[in-house]
C-alpha atoms as an extended CHARMM CRD file, in Angstrom:
* protein
*
       188  EXT
         1         1  MET       CA            131.9360000000       66.8440000000      111.5220000000  PROA      1               0.0000000000
         2         2  GLY       CA            133.0160000000       67.4390000000      115.0890000000  PROA      2               0.0000000000
         3         3  ASP       CA            130.9050000000       67.4900000000      118.1900000000  PROA      3               0.0000000000
         4         4  ALA       CA            128.8330000000       70.5450000000      119.0270000000  PROA      4               0.0000000000
         5         5  ILE       CA            130.6070000000       72.6230000000      121.6940000000  PROA      5               0.0000000000
         6         6  ASP       CA            128.6310000000       75.0540000000      123.8510000000  PROA      6               0.0000000000
         7         7  LEU       CA            131.1020000000       77.9640000000      124.0120000000  PROA      7               0.0000000000
         8         8  SER       CA            128.9010000000       80.3600000000      125.9890000000  PROA      8               0.0000000000
         9         9  GLY       CA            127.7540000000       77.7900000000      128.5550000000  PROA      9               0.0000000000
        10        10  ASP       CA            124.0980000000       78.6730000000      128.0220000000  PROA      10              0.0000000000
        11        11  GLY       CA            123.5070000000       77.3250000000      124.5200000000  PROA      11              0.0000000000
        12        12  GLY       CA            123.8670000000       80.8090000000      123.0520000000  PROA      12              0.0000000000
        13        13  VAL       CA            126.9760000000       80.0600000000      120.9770000000  PROA      13              0.0000000000
        14        14  ILE       CA            127.3920000000       76.5330000000      119.6360000000  PROA      14              0.0000000000
        15        15  LYS       CA            130.4460000000       75.6220000000      117.5630000000  PROA      15              0.0000000000
        16        16  THR       CA            130.8130000000       72.5240000000      115.4300000000  PROA      16              0.0000000000
        17        17  ILE       CA            134.0940000000       71.9320000000      113.6150000000  PROA      17              0.0000000000
        18        18  VAL       CA            133.4520000000       71.2590000000      109.9270000000  PROA      18              0.0000000000
        19        19  ARG       CA            137.1310000000       71.0090000000      108.9300000000  PROA      19              0.0000000000
        20        20  LYS       CA            139.9760000000       70.7370000000      111.4050000000  PROA      20              0.0000000000
        21        21  SER       CA            143.1060000000       72.8380000000      111.0650000000  PROA      21              0.0000000000
        22        22  LYS       CA            146.5510000000       71.2930000000      110.8100000000  PROA      22              0.0000000000
        23        23  SER       CA            147.9170000000       70.3330000000      114.2280000000  PROA      23              0.0000000000
        24        24  ASP       CA            150.6200000000       73.0230000000      114.1010000000  PROA      24              0.0000000000
        25        25  ALA       CA            148.2290000000       75.7890000000      113.0220000000  PROA      25              0.0000000000
        26        26  VAL       CA            148.2790000000       79.0650000000      114.9330000000  PROA      26              0.0000000000
        27        27  ALA       CA            145.3680000000       80.4980000000      116.8780000000  PROA      27              0.0000000000
        28        28  PRO       CA            144.5270000000       84.1170000000      117.6560000000  PROA      28              0.0000000000
        29        29  THR       CA            146.3960000000       85.4820000000      120.6980000000  PROA      29              0.0000000000
        30        30  GLU       CA            147.0790000000       88.8240000000      122.3710000000  PROA      30              0.0000000000
        31        31  ASP       CA            149.9790000000       89.2310000000      119.9350000000  PROA      31              0.0000000000
        32        32  PHE       CA            147.8230000000       88.1900000000      116.9510000000  PROA      32              0.0000000000
        33        33  PRO       CA            144.3450000000       89.6020000000      117.6620000000  PROA      33              0.0000000000
        34        34  VAL       CA            143.4450000000       90.6130000000      114.0900000000  PROA      34              0.0000000000
        35        35  VAL       CA            141.7150000000       87.8050000000      112.2070000000  PROA      35              0.0000000000
        36        36  ASP       CA            140.8580000000       87.2890000000      108.5510000000  PROA      36              0.0000000000
        37        37  VAL       CA            137.8210000000       85.1080000000      107.8530000000  PROA      37              0.0000000000
        38        38  HSD       CA            135.6810000000       83.7730000000      105.0350000000  PROA      38              0.0000000000
        39        39  TYR       CA            132.0840000000       83.2010000000      106.0750000000  PROA      39              0.0000000000
        40        40  GLU       CA            128.5410000000       82.5630000000      105.0470000000  PROA      40              0.0000000000
        41        41  GLY       CA            125.6610000000       83.5640000000      107.2980000000  PROA      41              0.0000000000
        42        42  THR       CA            122.2240000000       81.9630000000      107.1040000000  PROA      42              0.0000000000
        43        43  LEU       CA            118.9990000000       82.3430000000      109.0530000000  PROA      43              0.0000000000
        44        44  ALA       CA            118.4600000000       79.2280000000      111.1830000000  PROA      44              0.0000000000
        45        45  ASP       CA            114.6860000000       79.2800000000      110.5530000000  PROA      45              0.0000000000
        46        46  THR       CA            114.7670000000       79.4180000000      106.7540000000  PROA      46              0.0000000000
        47        47  GLY       CA            118.3120000000       78.5490000000      105.7220000000  PROA      47              0.0000000000
        48        48  GLU       CA            118.3280000000       81.7740000000      103.6910000000  PROA      48              0.0000000000
        49        49  VAL       CA            121.8110000000       83.2180000000      103.1110000000  PROA      49              0.0000000000
        50        50  PHE       CA            121.9020000000       86.8390000000      104.3060000000  PROA      50              0.0000000000
        51        51  ASP       CA            125.6450000000       87.5190000000      103.9720000000  PROA      51              0.0000000000
        52        52  THR       CA            128.6600000000       85.7920000000      102.4500000000  PROA      52              0.0000000000
        53        53  THR       CA            132.2420000000       86.4590000000      101.4460000000  PROA      53              0.0000000000
        54        54  HSD       CA            132.2420000000       83.4850000000       99.0650000000  PROA      54              0.0000000000
        55        55  GLU       CA            130.4710000000       85.2310000000       96.1520000000  PROA      55              0.0000000000
        56        56  ASP       CA            133.2040000000       87.8110000000       95.6140000000  PROA      56              0.0000000000
        57        57  ASN       CA            135.9010000000       85.8140000000       97.4470000000  PROA      57              0.0000000000
        58        58  THR       CA            136.5920000000       88.6810000000       99.8510000000  PROA      58              0.0000000000
        59        59  ILE       CA            138.0940000000       88.3920000000      103.2900000000  PROA      59              0.0000000000
        60        60  PHE       CA            136.5410000000       89.9930000000      106.3390000000  PROA      60              0.0000000000
        61        61  SER       CA            139.0320000000       91.2640000000      108.9360000000  PROA      61              0.0000000000
        62        62  PHE       CA            138.4000000000       92.3810000000      112.5040000000  PROA      62              0.0000000000
        63        63  GLU       CA            140.1590000000       92.5900000000      115.8600000000  PROA      63              0.0000000000
        64        64  LEU       CA            138.9330000000       90.1350000000      118.4700000000  PROA      64              0.0000000000
        65        65  GLY       CA            137.6050000000       91.4340000000      121.7700000000  PROA      65              0.0000000000
        66        66  LYS       CA            136.8320000000       94.9550000000      120.5390000000  PROA      66              0.0000000000
        67        67  GLY       CA            133.0760000000       94.4850000000      120.1150000000  PROA      67              0.0000000000
        68        68  SER       CA            133.3230000000       95.2690000000      116.3980000000  PROA      68              0.0000000000
        69        69  VAL       CA            131.3930000000       92.0830000000      115.5300000000  PROA      69              0.0000000000
        70        70  ILE       CA            128.5000000000       90.2180000000      117.1180000000  PROA      70              0.0000000000
        71        71  LYS       CA            129.2850000000       88.7220000000      120.5220000000  PROA      71              0.0000000000
        72        72  ALA       CA            129.1470000000       85.1490000000      119.1830000000  PROA      72              0.0000000000
        73        73  TRP       CA            132.0230000000       85.8530000000      116.7950000000  PROA      73              0.0000000000
        74        74  ASP       CA            134.2490000000       87.3270000000      119.5110000000  PROA      74              0.0000000000
        75        75  ILE       CA            133.5840000000       84.1880000000      121.5690000000  PROA      75              0.0000000000
        76        76  ALA       CA            133.8570000000       81.5720000000      118.7980000000  PROA      76              0.0000000000
        77        77  VAL       CA            136.6310000000       82.8220000000      116.5090000000  PROA      77              0.0000000000
        78        78  LYS       CA            139.1710000000       83.0420000000      119.3480000000  PROA      78              0.0000000000
        79        79  THR       CA            138.7250000000       79.2670000000      119.8420000000  PROA      79              0.0000000000
        80        80  MET       CA            139.6310000000       78.5460000000      116.2050000000  PROA      80              0.0000000000
        81        81  LYS       CA            142.9480000000       77.8670000000      114.4970000000  PROA      81              0.0000000000
        82        82  VAL       CA            144.0650000000       78.9970000000      111.0480000000  PROA      82              0.0000000000
        83        83  GLY       CA            142.6320000000       76.6710000000      108.3940000000  PROA      83              0.0000000000
        84        84  GLU       CA            139.7420000000       75.5360000000      110.5900000000  PROA      84              0.0000000000
        85        85  VAL       CA            136.1800000000       75.7780000000      109.2950000000  PROA      85              0.0000000000
        86        86  ALA       CA            133.4370000000       75.8280000000      111.9220000000  PROA      86              0.0000000000
        87        87  LYS       CA            129.6850000000       76.1090000000      111.9810000000  PROA      87              0.0000000000
        88        88  ILE       CA            128.7090000000       78.6560000000      114.6180000000  PROA      88              0.0000000000
        89        89  THR       CA            125.0820000000       78.7950000000      115.7450000000  PROA      89              0.0000000000
        90        90  CYS       CA            124.2610000000       82.0940000000      117.4520000000  PROA      90              0.0000000000
        91        91  LYS       CA            121.1660000000       82.7040000000      119.5480000000  PROA      91              0.0000000000
        92        92  PRO       CA            119.7150000000       86.2550000000      119.2880000000  PROA      92              0.0000000000
        93        93  ASP       CA            121.3710000000       87.3900000000      122.5680000000  PROA      93              0.0000000000
        94        94  TYR       CA            124.7620000000       86.7070000000      120.9750000000  PROA      94              0.0000000000
        95        95  ALA       CA            123.8090000000       88.1000000000      117.5600000000  PROA      95              0.0000000000
        96        96  TYR       CA            121.4690000000       91.0130000000      116.7640000000  PROA      96              0.0000000000
        97        97  GLY       CA            118.9610000000       90.5170000000      119.5970000000  PROA      97              0.0000000000
        98        98  SER       CA            115.3700000000       91.6900000000      119.5420000000  PROA      98              0.0000000000
        99        99  ALA       CA            116.1960000000       94.5030000000      117.1120000000  PROA      99              0.0000000000
       100       100  GLY       CA            117.5480000000       92.2310000000      114.4000000000  PROA      100             0.0000000000
       101       101  SER       CA            119.4210000000       93.9090000000      111.5660000000  PROA      101             0.0000000000
       102       102  PRO       CA            116.8420000000       95.0000000000      108.9940000000  PROA      102             0.0000000000
       103       103  PRO       CA            116.2100000000       94.2720000000      106.2340000000  PROA      103             0.0000000000
       104       104  ASP       CA            118.1560000000       90.9950000000      106.1610000000  PROA      104             0.0000000000
       105       105  ILE       CA            117.9520000000       89.7640000000      109.7490000000  PROA      105             0.0000000000
       106       106  PRO       CA            114.5760000000       89.7190000000      111.4850000000  PROA      106             0.0000000000
       107       107  PRO       CA            114.1540000000       90.4080000000      115.2330000000  PROA      107             0.0000000000
       108       108  ASP       CA            115.1030000000       87.5500000000      117.5930000000  PROA      108             0.0000000000
       109       109  ALA       CA            116.7770000000       85.5520000000      114.8090000000  PROA      109             0.0000000000
       110       110  THR       CA            119.0710000000       82.6210000000      115.4640000000  PROA      110             0.0000000000
       111       111  LEU       CA            121.9200000000       82.7630000000      112.9640000000  PROA      111             0.0000000000
       112       112  VAL       CA            124.1890000000       80.0640000000      111.5760000000  PROA      112             0.0000000000
       113       113  PHE       CA            127.6010000000       81.0140000000      110.2220000000  PROA      113             0.0000000000
       114       114  GLU       CA            130.0980000000       78.8100000000      108.5150000000  PROA      114             0.0000000000
       115       115  VAL       CA            133.3950000000       80.5200000000      109.2690000000  PROA      115             0.0000000000
       116       116  GLU       CA            136.8850000000       79.7380000000      108.0120000000  PROA      116             0.0000000000
       117       117  LEU       CA            139.7770000000       81.3030000000      109.9050000000  PROA      117             0.0000000000
       118       118  VAL       CA            142.1610000000       82.2890000000      107.1090000000  PROA      118             0.0000000000
       119       119  ALA       CA            144.8230000000       84.1240000000      109.1330000000  PROA      119             0.0000000000
       120       120  CYS       CA            145.5760000000       85.9190000000      112.3700000000  PROA      120             0.0000000000
       121       121  ARG       CA            148.1050000000       88.7080000000      112.6750000000  PROA      121             0.0000000000
       122       122  PRO       CA            149.2870000000       91.6030000000      114.8820000000  PROA      122             0.0000000000
       123       123  ARG       CA            147.1940000000       94.7840000000      115.0450000000  PROA      123             0.0000000000
       124       124  LYS       CA            148.1110000000       97.4650000000      112.5310000000  PROA      124             0.0000000000
       125       125  GLY       CA            151.1880000000       99.4450000000      113.4400000000  PROA      125             0.0000000000
       126       126  SER       CA            152.7060000000       96.6650000000      115.5090000000  PROA      126             0.0000000000
       127       127  THR       CA            154.7510000000       93.8490000000      114.1120000000  PROA      127             0.0000000000
       128       128  THR       CA            155.1940000000       90.6200000000      115.9990000000  PROA      128             0.0000000000
       129       129  GLY       CA            158.6720000000       91.8450000000      116.7680000000  PROA      129             0.0000000000
       130       130  SER       CA            157.4800000000       95.1120000000      118.2080000000  PROA      130             0.0000000000
       131       131  VAL       CA            154.7880000000       93.3480000000      120.2450000000  PROA      131             0.0000000000
       132       132  SER       CA            157.2950000000       91.0020000000      121.8620000000  PROA      132             0.0000000000
       133       133  GLU       CA            159.8740000000       93.7940000000      122.0990000000  PROA      133             0.0000000000
       134       134  GLU       CA            157.3240000000       95.9280000000      123.9170000000  PROA      134             0.0000000000
       135       135  ARG       CA            156.4910000000       93.0400000000      126.2390000000  PROA      135             0.0000000000
       136       136  ALA       CA            160.2300000000       92.4990000000      126.8770000000  PROA      136             0.0000000000
       137       137  ARG       CA            160.7040000000       96.2500000000      127.4680000000  PROA      137             0.0000000000
       138       138  LEU       CA            157.8830000000       96.2710000000      130.0300000000  PROA      138             0.0000000000
       139       139  GLU       CA            159.3530000000       93.1940000000      131.7350000000  PROA      139             0.0000000000
       140       140  GLU       CA            162.7640000000       94.9200000000      131.8660000000  PROA      140             0.0000000000
       141       141  LEU       CA            161.1970000000       98.0710000000      133.3290000000  PROA      141             0.0000000000
       142       142  LYS       CA            159.4230000000       95.9730000000      135.9430000000  PROA      142             0.0000000000
       143       143  LYS       CA            162.7250000000       94.2600000000      136.8590000000  PROA      143             0.0000000000
       144       144  GLN       CA            164.5060000000       97.6240000000      137.0570000000  PROA      144             0.0000000000
       145       145  ARG       CA            161.7570000000       98.9880000000      139.3220000000  PROA      145             0.0000000000
       146       146  GLU       CA            162.0580000000       95.9210000000      141.5620000000  PROA      146             0.0000000000
       147       147  ILE       CA            165.8600000000       96.2920000000      141.6870000000  PROA      147             0.0000000000
       148       148  ALA       CA            165.5220000000      100.0240000000      142.4320000000  PROA      148             0.0000000000
       149       149  ALA       CA            162.9730000000       99.3110000000      145.1740000000  PROA      149             0.0000000000
       150       150  ALA       CA            165.2560000000       96.6590000000      146.6890000000  PROA      150             0.0000000000
       151       151  ALA       CA            168.2420000000       99.0510000000      146.5350000000  PROA      151             0.0000000000
       152       152  LYS       CA            166.1560000000      101.7890000000      148.1350000000  PROA      152             0.0000000000
       153       153  GLU       CA            165.1440000000       99.3820000000      150.9080000000  PROA      153             0.0000000000
       154       154  GLU       CA            168.8090000000       98.3870000000      151.3600000000  PROA      154             0.0000000000
       155       155  ASP       CA            169.8630000000      102.0730000000      151.5630000000  PROA      155             0.0000000000
       156       156  LYS       CA            167.1310000000      102.7240000000      154.1070000000  PROA      156             0.0000000000
       157       157  LYS       CA            168.3910000000       99.8320000000      156.2630000000  PROA      157             0.0000000000
       158       158  LYS       CA            171.9900000000      101.1020000000      156.0060000000  PROA      158             0.0000000000
       159       159  ARG       CA            170.9260000000      104.6250000000      157.0040000000  PROA      159             0.0000000000
       160       160  GLU       CA            168.9930000000      103.2600000000      159.9620000000  PROA      160             0.0000000000
       161       161  GLU       CA            171.9960000000      101.1460000000      160.9950000000  PROA      161             0.0000000000
       162       162  GLN       CA            174.2820000000      104.1830000000      160.6130000000  PROA      162             0.0000000000
       163       163  LYS       CA            171.8840000000      106.2990000000      162.6800000000  PROA      163             0.0000000000
       164       164  ALA       CA            171.7650000000      103.6200000000      165.3440000000  PROA      164             0.0000000000
       165       165  ALA       CA            175.5800000000      103.3280000000      165.3300000000  PROA      165             0.0000000000
       166       166  ALA       CA            175.9560000000      107.1310000000      165.5220000000  PROA      166             0.0000000000
       167       167  ALA       CA            173.4260000000      107.2880000000      168.3380000000  PROA      167             0.0000000000
       168       168  ALA       CA            175.3020000000      104.5220000000      170.1450000000  PROA      168             0.0000000000
       169       169  ARG       CA            178.6160000000      106.4450000000      169.7170000000  PROA      169             0.0000000000
       170       170  VAL       CA            177.0340000000      109.6480000000      171.0170000000  PROA      170             0.0000000000
       171       171  GLN       CA            175.5440000000      107.7290000000      173.9280000000  PROA      171             0.0000000000
       172       172  ALA       CA            178.9100000000      106.1010000000      174.6360000000  PROA      172             0.0000000000
       173       173  LYS       CA            180.6100000000      109.5410000000      174.6560000000  PROA      173             0.0000000000
       174       174  LEU       CA            177.9170000000      110.9130000000      176.9540000000  PROA      174             0.0000000000
       175       175  ASP       CA            178.3060000000      107.9340000000      179.2660000000  PROA      175             0.0000000000
       176       176  ALA       CA            182.0930000000      108.3890000000      179.2130000000  PROA      176             0.0000000000
       177       177  LYS       CA            181.7700000000      112.1010000000      180.0770000000  PROA      177             0.0000000000
       178       178  LYS       CA            179.3540000000      111.3290000000      182.8770000000  PROA      178             0.0000000000
       179       179  GLY       CA            181.8070000000      108.7840000000      184.1860000000  PROA      179             0.0000000000
       180       180  GLN       CA            184.6630000000      111.3010000000      183.9420000000  PROA      180             0.0000000000
       181       181  GLY       CA            182.6300000000      113.9860000000      185.6690000000  PROA      181             0.0000000000
       182       182  LYS       CA            181.7760000000      111.6730000000      188.4910000000  PROA      182             0.0000000000
       183       183  GLY       CA            185.3370000000      110.5460000000      188.7960000000  PROA      183             0.0000000000
       184       184  LYS       CA            186.6450000000      114.1140000000      188.9470000000  PROA      184             0.0000000000
       185       185  GLY       CA            184.0770000000      115.0770000000      191.5390000000  PROA      185             0.0000000000
       186       186  LYS       CA            185.1050000000      112.2250000000      193.7310000000  PROA      186             0.0000000000
       187       187  GLY       CA            188.7530000000      113.0750000000      193.3570000000  PROA      187             0.0000000000
       188       188  LYS       CA            188.3510000000      116.6470000000      194.7250000000  PROA      188             0.0000000000
């Protein structure tokens, strides 16, 4: 068993690794936010099992960071790697709070889950390819915008230089005419 890690910083979500993942195992990321887990939930006070996927060997899937599960799970599961099994102790503030979840979970209950991260994958409708393609497309658009902005700035400078050169030519012509006028006046 690993050391207890305080993930929330206030003792609200404590994770203890029961079984480590392989060193090259993947973890949930922005590209792979959908996780599949096996779990068993017990009440800390009594040890009574209130929910489990082990009986019917089902998998529970959810997308991290969407608030579709208790806060403790969003916090803890994103720190796991595929194949890891962890014991997650959740204080009421990170679980079902003062309301509980009748009839199985009483008010202000501390819960203990043993969670196995089975897999993590892209959200539905996006493949890994399309996620990285989209990221690459956005990067390309950003580059194009920067290039366009730089070109626009360059054009602006050229126009200003051309205006200045034109103004200088006009001024030179005016100065030349003034000089001619003066010269002619003197000659008469």
